[in-house]
C-alpha positions as CSV (number, residue, x, y, z in Angstrom):
1,X,142.8,70.0,88.4
2,X,139.4,71.4,89.2
3,X,137.6,72.9,86.2
4,X,136.2,76.3,87.3
5,X,134.5,77.0,84.0
6,X,130.7,77.2,84.3
7,X,128.6,76.4,81.2
8,X,125.4,78.0,79.9
9,X,122.8,76.8,77.5
10,X,122.8,78.0,73.9
11,X,119.4,79.8,74.4
12,X,120.3,82.3,77.1
13,X,119.4,85.8,78.2
14,X,121.3,87.4,81.1
15,X,118.1,89.1,82.3
16,X,116.6,85.6,82.9
17,X,119.8,84.7,84.8
18,X,119.8,87.8,87.0
19,X,116.1,88.7,87.3
20,X,113.6,86.1,86.4
21,X,115.5,83.2,88.1
22,X,114.5,84.8,91.4
23,X,110.8,84.2,90.6
24,X,111.5,80.6,89.7
25,X,113.4,80.2,92.9
26,X,110.4,81.3,95.0
27,X,111.8,84.7,95.9
28,X,109.1,86.8,94.2
29,X,108.1,88.5,97.4
30,X,111.6,89.1,98.7
31,X,112.8,92.7,98.7
32,X,115.1,93.3,95.7
33,X,115.6,97.1,95.9
34,X,115.4,99.6,98.7
35,X,115.0,103.1,97.3
36,X,114.0,106.1,99.4
37,X,110.7,105.0,101.1
38,X,110.1,102.1,98.6
39,X,110.8,98.4,99.2
40,X,110.5,96.8,95.7
41,X,110.1,93.1,95.4
42,X,111.6,90.8,92.8
43,X,108.1,90.3,91.4
44,X,107.8,94.0,90.9
45,X,111.2,94.2,89.3
46,X,110.4,91.3,87.0
47,X,107.1,92.8,86.0
48,X,108.6,96.1,85.1
49,X,111.6,94.6,83.3
50,X,109.2,92.6,81.1
51,X,107.0,95.7,80.5
52,X,110.1,97.6,79.2
53,X,111.1,94.7,77.0
54,X,107.6,94.4,75.4
55,X,107.2,98.1,75.0
56,X,110.6,98.3,73.2
57,X,109.6,95.6,70.8
58,X,106.2,97.1,70.3
59,X,107.8,100.4,69.3
60,X,110.0,98.7,66.7
61,X,113.2,97.5,68.4
62,X,114.9,94.9,66.4
63,X,117.4,92.3,67.7
64,X,120.8,93.7,68.7
65,X,119.8,97.3,68.1
66,X,121.4,99.7,70.6
67,X,119.8,101.2,73.7
68,X,121.6,103.9,75.7
69,X,120.9,104.2,79.4
70,X,121.9,107.5,81.1
71,X,120.4,107.4,84.6
72,X,121.1,108.0,88.2
73,X,120.9,105.1,90.7
74,X,117.2,104.6,90.8
75,X,114.8,101.7,90.1
76,X,114.1,103.0,86.5
77,X,117.8,102.2,85.8
78,X,117.2,98.6,86.7
79,X,114.0,98.3,84.7
80,X,115.4,100.0,81.6
81,X,118.8,98.2,81.7
82,X,117.5,94.7,82.2
83,X,114.4,95.4,80.2
84,X,116.4,96.3,77.1
85,X,118.6,93.3,77.6
86,X,115.6,91.1,77.9
87,X,114.1,92.6,74.7
88,X,117.2,91.4,72.8
89,X,118.9,94.8,72.5
90,X,122.6,95.7,72.9
91,X,122.7,98.0,75.9
92,X,125.3,100.5,77.1
93,X,125.3,102.9,80.0
94,X,126.9,106.3,80.5
95,X,127.4,108.8,83.3
96,X,124.3,110.9,83.9
97,X,126.3,113.9,85.0
98,X,128.3,114.6,81.9
99,X,128.5,117.9,79.9
100,X,126.7,118.1,76.5
101,X,129.8,117.6,74.5
102,X,130.4,114.2,76.1
103,X,126.9,113.1,75.3
104,X,127.4,114.3,71.7
105,X,130.4,111.9,71.5
106,X,128.5,109.0,73.0
107,X,125.4,109.6,70.8
108,X,127.5,109.7,67.6
109,X,129.5,106.6,68.7
110,X,126.6,104.4,70.0
111,X,123.9,105.6,67.5
112,X,121.1,104.2,69.8
113,X,117.6,103.3,68.6
114,X,116.2,104.2,72.1
115,X,117.6,106.2,75.1
116,X,116.5,106.2,78.7
117,X,117.6,109.5,80.3
118,X,117.5,110.9,83.8
119,X,115.7,114.1,84.4
120,X,119.0,115.4,85.8
121,X,120.6,114.8,82.5
122,X,118.0,115.8,79.9
123,X,119.0,119.4,79.4
124,X,122.6,118.5,78.5
125,X,121.4,115.5,76.6
126,X,119.1,117.5,74.5
127,X,121.8,120.0,73.7
128,X,123.8,117.1,72.4
129,X,120.8,115.8,70.4
130,X,120.5,119.0,68.5
131,X,124.1,118.6,67.3
132,X,123.8,114.9,66.4
133,X,122.5,114.2,62.9
134,X,121.0,110.8,63.3
135,X,119.3,111.8,66.6
136,X,117.5,114.8,64.9
137,X,115.0,112.6,63.2
138,X,111.5,112.6,64.8
139,X,111.4,108.8,65.5
140,X,114.5,108.9,67.6
141,X,113.4,112.0,69.6
142,X,110.2,110.2,70.4
143,X,112.3,107.3,71.6
144,X,114.0,109.3,74.3
145,X,112.3,108.3,77.6
146,X,112.9,110.5,80.7
147,X,112.9,109.1,84.2
148,X,111.8,111.1,87.2
149,X,109.7,113.6,85.2
150,X,106.1,114.1,86.1
151,X,103.8,112.0,83.9
152,X,102.8,113.4,80.5
153,X,99.5,112.4,79.0
154,X,101.1,112.3,75.6
155,X,104.6,113.1,74.2
156,X,105.1,116.4,72.5
157,X,106.7,116.1,69.1
158,X,109.2,118.6,67.7
159,X,109.8,118.3,64.0
160,X,113.3,119.0,62.7
161,X,114.9,118.8,59.2
162,X,117.0,115.6,59.0
163,X,120.0,117.3,57.5
164,X,120.2,120.3,59.9
165,X,120.4,120.9,63.6
166,X,117.2,122.5,64.9
167,X,117.1,126.2,65.7
168,X,117.8,127.0,69.3
169,X,114.2,128.3,69.9
170,X,112.6,125.0,68.7
171,X,113.6,123.0,71.8
172,X,110.8,122.1,74.1
173,X,112.0,120.6,77.5
174,X,108.9,118.4,77.6
175,X,109.2,117.0,74.1
176,X,110.0,113.5,75.4
177,X,107.8,110.9,77.1
178,X,108.2,110.3,80.8
179,X,109.3,106.8,81.9
180,X,106.1,106.1,83.9
181,X,103.8,107.2,81.1
182,X,105.7,105.3,78.4
183,X,106.0,102.1,80.5
184,X,102.2,102.0,81.0
185,X,101.1,102.6,77.5
186,X,99.0,99.8,76.0
187,X,101.1,97.1,74.4
188,X,100.3,94.7,71.6
189,X,100.0,91.2,73.1
190,X,102.1,89.9,70.2
191,X,105.1,92.1,71.2
192,X,107.4,89.6,72.9
193,X,111.1,89.9,73.5
194,X,113.4,88.7,70.8
195,X,115.1,85.4,71.7
196,X,118.8,85.6,72.4
197,X,121.7,83.2,72.6
198,X,124.6,83.1,75.1
199,X,127.0,84.4,72.5
200,X,124.8,87.3,71.2
201,X,126.0,90.8,72.0
202,X,124.3,92.1,75.2
203,X,126.3,95.1,76.7
204,X,129.0,97.5,75.7
205,X,131.1,98.5,78.7
206,X,133.1,101.7,78.2
207,X,136.7,101.9,79.0
208,X,137.9,104.7,81.2
209,X,139.5,106.5,78.2
210,X,142.9,107.1,79.9
211,X,144.7,107.1,76.5
212,X,142.0,108.6,74.4
213,X,138.2,108.8,74.0
214,X,136.3,106.0,75.7
215,X,135.5,102.9,73.6
216,X,132.8,100.3,74.1
217,X,134.1,96.8,74.9
218,X,131.5,94.4,73.4
219,X,130.3,91.7,75.8
220,X,128.1,88.6,75.2
221,X,125.2,87.5,77.5
222,X,127.1,84.7,79.1
223,X,130.1,86.9,80.1
224,X,128.3,88.5,83.0
225,X,127.0,85.2,84.3
226,X,130.4,83.6,84.0
227,X,132.2,86.2,86.2
228,X,129.2,86.2,88.7
229,X,129.6,82.4,89.1
230,X,133.3,82.2,89.5
231,X,133.9,85.5,91.3
232,X,130.8,86.7,93.2
233,X,129.5,83.3,94.2
234,X,132.4,80.9,94.3
235,X,135.3,83.2,95.3
236,X,133.7,85.9,97.4
237,X,130.7,84.0,98.7
238,X,127.8,86.4,98.1
239,X,124.7,85.3,100.1
240,X,120.9,85.7,99.8
241,X,120.8,87.6,103.1
242,X,123.3,90.2,102.0
243,X,122.2,93.9,101.7
244,X,124.5,95.8,99.3
245,X,125.2,99.5,98.8
246,X,127.7,101.4,96.6
247,X,129.5,104.7,96.4
248,X,130.4,104.3,92.7
249,X,127.3,104.8,90.5
250,X,125.5,102.1,88.5
251,X,126.7,103.4,85.1
252,X,130.2,102.2,86.1
253,X,130.5,98.5,85.3
254,X,132.3,97.9,88.6
255,X,129.1,99.0,90.5
256,X,126.7,97.5,88.0
257,X,128.3,94.2,89.0
258,X,128.7,94.6,92.8
259,X,125.5,96.5,93.5
260,X,123.1,95.1,90.9
261,X,124.1,91.9,89.1
262,X,125.8,90.2,92.1
263,X,123.0,90.7,94.6
264,X,120.4,89.8,92.1
265,X,122.2,86.6,91.2
266,X,121.9,85.3,94.7
267,X,118.5,86.9,95.6
268,X,120.0,89.5,97.9
269,X,118.9,93.2,98.3
270,X,120.5,96.3,96.9
271,X,120.1,99.8,98.3
272,X,120.0,102.6,95.7
273,X,120.0,106.3,96.1
274,X,120.3,109.3,93.7
275,X,122.2,111.7,95.9
276,X,126.0,112.4,95.7
277,X,127.7,109.6,97.7
278,X,129.2,111.4,100.6
279,X,130.5,109.4,103.6
280,X,127.8,110.8,105.8
281,X,125.0,109.8,103.4
282,X,126.5,106.3,102.9
283,X,127.0,105.8,106.7
284,X,123.4,106.8,107.3
285,X,122.0,104.4,104.8
286,X,124.3,101.6,105.9
287,X,123.2,102.0,109.5
288,X,119.5,102.4,108.6
289,X,119.3,99.3,106.3
290,X,122.0,97.2,108.1
291,X,124.0,96.8,104.9
292,X,126.5,94.0,104.9
293,X,128.5,94.7,101.7
294,X,129.8,98.1,100.6
295,X,131.3,98.9,97.2
296,X,133.9,101.7,97.4
297,X,136.9,103.2,95.7
298,X,140.2,104.5,97.3
299,X,139.1,108.2,96.9
300,X,135.9,107.5,98.9
301,X,137.8,105.5,101.4
302,X,140.1,108.5,102.0
303,X,137.0,110.8,102.5
304,X,135.7,108.4,105.1
305,X,139.0,108.5,106.9
306,X,139.0,112.3,106.9
307,X,135.4,112.6,108.1
308,X,135.3,113.8,111.7
309,X,131.7,112.7,112.4
310,X,132.0,108.9,111.6
311,X,133.3,106.1,113.9
312,X,133.7,102.4,113.7
313,X,130.1,102.0,115.0
314,X,128.9,103.9,111.9
315,X,129.7,100.9,109.7
316,X,129.1,98.2,112.3
317,X,126.8,96.0,110.1
318,X,129.3,95.6,107.2
319,X,130.9,92.3,106.7
320,X,133.3,93.5,104.0
321,X,134.0,96.4,101.6
322,X,135.1,96.2,98.0
323,X,137.8,98.5,96.7
324,X,138.7,98.7,93.0
325,X,138.8,101.2,90.2
326,X,142.3,102.5,91.1
327,X,145.2,101.4,93.3
328,X,144.6,101.4,97.0
329,X,147.7,102.7,98.8
330,X,148.9,100.5,101.6
331,X,149.0,103.5,104.0
332,X,145.4,104.3,103.2
333,X,144.5,100.7,103.8
334,X,146.2,100.8,107.2
335,X,144.4,104.0,108.3
336,X,141.1,102.4,107.3
337,X,141.8,99.3,109.4
338,X,142.8,101.4,112.3
339,X,139.6,103.6,112.3
340,X,136.9,101.3,110.9
341,X,138.2,97.7,110.9
342,X,135.9,96.6,108.0
343,X,137.9,94.1,105.8
344,X,138.8,95.6,102.4
345,X,138.5,93.3,99.5
346,X,140.8,95.0,97.1
347,X,140.9,93.7,93.5
348,X,141.4,94.5,89.9
349,X,139.2,94.1,86.8
350,X,138.5,96.0,83.7
351,X,135.8,96.9,81.2
352,X,137.4,94.3,78.9
353,X,136.8,91.5,81.5
354,X,133.5,92.9,82.8
355,X,134.6,92.6,86.4
356,X,137.3,91.5,88.8
357,X,139.7,88.7,88.0
358,X,142.4,89.2,90.7
359,X,141.2,89.8,94.2
360,X,141.6,89.5,97.9
361,X,138.8,87.6,99.5
362,X,137.0,87.4,102.9
363,X,139.4,85.6,105.3
364,X,142.4,86.0,102.9
365,X,143.3,89.7,102.7
366,X,147.0,90.7,102.2
367,X,147.2,94.5,102.4
368,X,149.3,96.0,99.7
369,X,148.5,93.2,97.3
370,X,145.5,92.7,95.0
371,X,145.2,89.1,96.3
372,X,145.0,86.0,94.2
373,X,143.9,85.0,90.7
374,X,140.2,84.1,90.6
375,X,139.8,80.4,89.6
376,X,138.3,80.3,86.1
377,X,140.8,82.9,84.8
378,X,144.4,82.4,83.5
379,X,147.1,85.0,83.9
380,X,150.7,85.5,82.7
381,X,153.3,88.2,83.0
382,X,155.3,88.9,79.8
383,X,158.1,91.4,79.0
384,X,158.1,93.8,76.1
385,X,159.1,91.0,73.7
386,X,156.2,88.9,74.9
387,X,158.4,86.5,76.8
388,X,157.7,85.3,80.4
389,X,159.4,87.3,83.2
390,X,161.1,85.7,86.2
391,X,159.3,85.1,89.5
392,X,159.0,88.4,91.3
393,X,159.9,90.6,88.3
394,X,157.5,93.2,86.8
395,X,155.8,92.3,83.5
396,X,152.7,93.2,81.5
397,X,149.6,91.3,82.6
398,X,147.8,89.1,80.1
399,X,144.5,87.7,81.4
400,X,142.1,85.2,79.9
401,X,138.7,83.9,80.9
402,X,135.1,83.5,79.6
403,X,134.1,87.1,80.3
404,X,136.7,88.7,78.0
405,X,135.2,91.1,75.5
406,X,135.2,90.2,71.8
407,X,136.4,93.6,70.6
408,X,136.0,97.3,70.9
409,X,133.3,98.7,68.8
410,X,134.7,100.8,65.9
411,X,138.3,100.5,67.1
412,X,140.0,97.9,64.9
413,X,143.6,98.8,65.8
414,X,142.8,99.0,69.5
415,X,141.1,95.6,69.4
416,X,144.1,94.0,67.7
417,X,146.5,95.6,70.3
418,X,144.6,94.7,73.5
419,X,142.4,91.7,72.7
420,X,144.4,88.9,71.3
421,X,142.8,85.4,70.8
422,X,140.8,85.5,74.0
423,X,143.6,87.3,76.0
424,X,143.4,90.8,77.4
425,X,146.7,92.5,77.0
426,X,146.0,95.0,79.7
427,X,148.9,97.4,79.7
428,X,148.9,96.9,83.5
429,X,152.3,96.2,85.1
430,X,152.3,93.5,87.8
431,X,154.5,91.2,89.8
432,X,153.6,88.0,91.6
433,X,155.3,86.8,94.8
434,X,156.1,83.2,95.6
435,X,152.9,82.8,97.6
436,X,150.7,83.6,94.6
437,X,149.8,87.2,95.6
438,X,149.7,89.8,92.8
439,X,151.0,93.4,93.2
440,X,150.0,96.2,90.9
441,X,152.8,98.5,89.7
442,X,150.9,100.8,87.5
443,X,149.9,101.2,83.8
444,X,152.7,100.6,81.3
445,X,152.3,104.1,80.0
446,X,152.5,105.6,83.5
447,X,155.8,103.9,84.5
448,X,158.8,106.2,84.5
449,X,162.3,105.2,83.3
450,X,164.7,107.0,85.5
451,X,168.4,106.4,85.0
452,X,167.5,103.4,82.8
453,X,165.4,101.8,85.5
454,X,161.6,101.6,85.7
455,X,160.0,103.5,88.6
456,X,156.4,102.9,89.6
457,X,154.6,106.2,90.3
458,X,152.4,104.2,92.7
459,X,155.3,103.3,94.9
460,X,156.4,107.0,95.2
461,X,152.8,108.1,95.8
462,X,152.4,105.4,98.6
463,X,155.5,106.8,100.2
464,X,154.3,110.4,100.0
465,X,151.0,109.4,101.5
466,X,152.7,108.3,104.6
467,X,153.7,111.9,105.4
468,X,151.0,113.6,107.5
469,X,151.1,116.8,105.4
470,X,150.0,115.0,102.2
471,X,146.3,114.7,101.6
472,X,146.4,113.6,98.0
473,X,149.2,113.2,95.4
474,X,150.0,112.1,91.9
475,X,153.5,111.4,90.4
476,X,154.2,111.9,86.7
477,X,157.3,112.2,84.6
478,X,158.9,115.5,83.6
479,X,162.1,116.2,81.6
480,X,164.9,118.0,83.4
481,X,167.3,120.5,81.8
482,X,169.2,117.6,80.1
483,X,166.0,116.1,78.7
484,X,166.1,113.2,81.1
485,X,162.9,112.0,82.8
486,X,162.6,112.6,86.5
487,X,159.6,112.2,88.9
488,X,157.4,115.3,89.5
489,X,155.0,115.0,92.5
490,X,151.8,117.0,92.4
491,X,150.7,117.3,96.0
492,X,147.5,118.5,97.7
493,X,148.3,119.3,101.4
494,X,146.0,118.9,104.3
495,X,146.0,121.4,107.2
496,X,149.6,122.3,106.8
497,X,150.5,125.1,104.3
498,X,152.8,124.5,101.4
499,X,156.3,126.0,101.6
500,X,159.8,125.5,100.4
501,X,160.6,123.9,103.7
502,X,157.8,121.3,103.1
503,X,159.2,120.6,99.7
504,X,162.6,119.6,101.1
505,X,160.9,117.7,103.9
506,X,158.9,115.6,101.5
507,X,161.9,114.8,99.3
508,X,163.9,113.8,102.3
509,X,161.0,111.7,103.5
510,X,161.0,109.8,100.3
511,X,164.8,109.3,100.1
512,X,164.7,107.9,103.6
513,X,162.3,105.2,102.6
514,X,163.3,104.3,99.0
515,X,166.3,104.3,96.8
516,X,167.2,107.9,96.0
517,X,166.5,108.0,92.3
518,X,162.8,107.1,93.0
519,X,162.3,110.2,95.1
520,X,160.6,113.2,93.4
521,X,163.0,115.6,91.8
522,X,160.3,118.3,92.1
523,X,157.3,118.9,94.3
524,X,154.5,121.1,93.0
525,X,151.7,122.0,95.4
526,X,148.2,122.1,94.0
527,X,145.5,124.1,95.8
528,X,142.6,122.1,94.3
529,X,141.7,118.4,94.5
530,X,143.4,116.6,91.7
531,X,141.2,116.1,88.6
532,X,139.4,112.8,88.1
533,X,137.6,111.1,85.3
534,X,134.0,109.9,85.4
535,X,135.1,106.6,87.1
536,X,136.7,108.7,89.9
537,X,140.3,107.8,88.9
538,X,143.0,110.5,89.0
539,X,143.2,111.8,85.4
540,X,146.9,111.3,84.8
541,X,146.7,112.1,81.1
542,X,145.2,115.5,81.9
543,X,147.9,116.2,84.6
544,X,150.7,115.3,82.2
545,X,149.2,117.7,79.7
546,X,148.7,120.5,82.2
547,X,152.1,120.3,83.8
548,X,154.2,119.7,80.7
549,X,155.2,116.2,81.7
550,X,156.7,113.7,79.3
């Protein structure tokens, strides 16, 4: 049997692996980042990453202290993220478009020593700062660095009492240093990055929070290099001449991998942009820069399909497109193939594993499945008693590999439940066919037990999506008059108006294509797009709460 486990030296920093290795490989003058009218080389990236690392240490960063990155997709994200990692910090990233109450949660949870914040986020971020006790000390407020702001000659300091939130009129919007000014301050020559080991903590990746508030899965330096070696390089075949682009934003670990770490690991080029990722914006950038690899999610794929202005030629340079983050309906996959023809590499990963561990691959795509197990990972399907299920039966996925998080920060019970001796007990329900392809059946807490038999909401949703009147849908459980669980379909229609006749038509449509008990008992038409979380997944938890589902 071939051993697919790469090894790494004891002294190891993932910034060296992803960034500085390109200098050693002679790629210093190769373009690493395309952003607006800038073409930034690996030499420039490495220089700025090292500047960030040295400045952090110069300003008092100690090994493994926490650094929070809250930025849009821009070069400063790359410099701050890799720079903090190079410095020896433990880094985490959050969505730059959150409300203040979410930033308050993350600040209380992370308790960072430094924060790099986008100008688009700073108003909400500062509102959260005023409510967060440990962030109201002067030293921390001086350590909030803002990207995109015009240069300040010196930071303005605002003094607050440690034990009280500041009065509302004490806030000065320019009280933080700009990234450019901060980066270019004089630095003590003795301020060098703290040395790190392969098993030192490097990054927290936040879960999607589908069953509660998001928690940080704690990852070591070598976790990211491991998945990159076995998945991006060996399984997918990323190349130096690739040019990557993504719809999902860099704060999402899925895109941090595909549109930053993976291209950097092979000396490729990534295209970054701050704007909202519409199909038209993405198609324009793909055509202009001749991108070869596109990172997407099913929601964005659906928007491309519905865009009247785009054609197959719009994406002509692409070799393949990733899809992950949520299940890709087979019907949606078929529509994409018909219109655009770009191969979809559908796969599944998680914050707990850093990235994808089951995936289709170029030249081996089986629509409807999530592909094969990535060599280097081990998987098993167990029933509710932790016993193996028969071939073809649905079970809970357990996954193991050298990128598995050690624990969730400040979540002991959750760590015991989902991270067991190097295994991720995912909560995801899967089946595997005789040819080794894996099929996602949904989250364990999403499955419905109808008449004593488990029903996958995804199967019902895929069936509904085949009807031309359905633009978007989500199936959840709801109790009937006898207290028994039945499927409720929440449906967003396209051009056709909702009506009682359409309700009956959709139910008949489902009964004609699946056993009758799987068909929705009720159809509820929703006149707004279904709510999504910050990873662009349908927020099933919120929908269950809103519509009284069980």
